[in-house]
N, C-alpha and C positions, 0 to 999 in steps of 0.2 A: 533233139538239140540237150548241151552239155552240162556236165555236176565240174563245179572250178573245188580244187580240197587245197588248200593253203595247208604246210606242213608247218608247222614255226616251237620256236627255243624259250618253253617259257624261263629259263635259270637267266639268262642274255636278252633278256627283256624286249623281245622280237614282237612282243604285242603292238606296237603299235605300228612294226611293219605290214608286219597280217593283215589288222587292217587300213590301210590307208591301199592295199590293193585289193582287198576285200571290195574295196568305194572306191575303186576304180573299176574296174568290171564293171559290176550293179551297172553304176554312172552307163558304163558306155554301152557295154550291151545289155543288162534291165533285161529284158520278157527273150530273151533270144538261150537264158542259160537259165537250168533245172534249179540248181543253187550253185553259191559259194560259199563250202566254210570253211571251218576253221578247226585243226586241226593238234589238240596239243603236243608238244616234244622236247626232247632233249639235244645237249651233244652239240652248240649250233644248229643247231637242223634248222634252214628256212628252203623248202620245197613245195613252189608250185606243179599240182597236178590236174593237166586237163582228161575229163573222163580217164582216166588210172595213164596217162601218160607222161612223163615230167618236160616243160615248159620252161620248168624256169630251177634253176638249183644254188643256192647260196658258193659252192665248192667247188662251182666251175661257170658262174655266171658274176658280170658287173650287177648293183644291185641299181636299177634302176624299171621306175613304173612304168611308167611309160613302155618299154620294148620289152616285159608283162602283161601287157596288154594288147601289145602287133602280135606276138608271137600267141593265147589266144583266142586269136578274131582269126591268123590262119585251119582254125580249128575248127567255127564256128562252120 
C-alpha cells in the first residue's frame, strides 16, 4: 500500500490545491492507499510524495491534478 504526502505553503494559500489533489487521489484510488496526508509548509512549497519519492514539485512541474494522479498511479 502507498502513502501520499502533500506538502503545501500555508501563507501562499495552497490549501485548496492540496485538498483538490487529496480528493482526486482518494476518489481515484480509495482503498489502494494507506493514507493521503496534508503537511503544512512555507516558502512557496507544493510537493507531492508517494512513499517518500517526489512525484510532483511546483518548482519543476506545471500544476495539473490529472498529471499528479497519473504519477501516483505509476507508484501503485
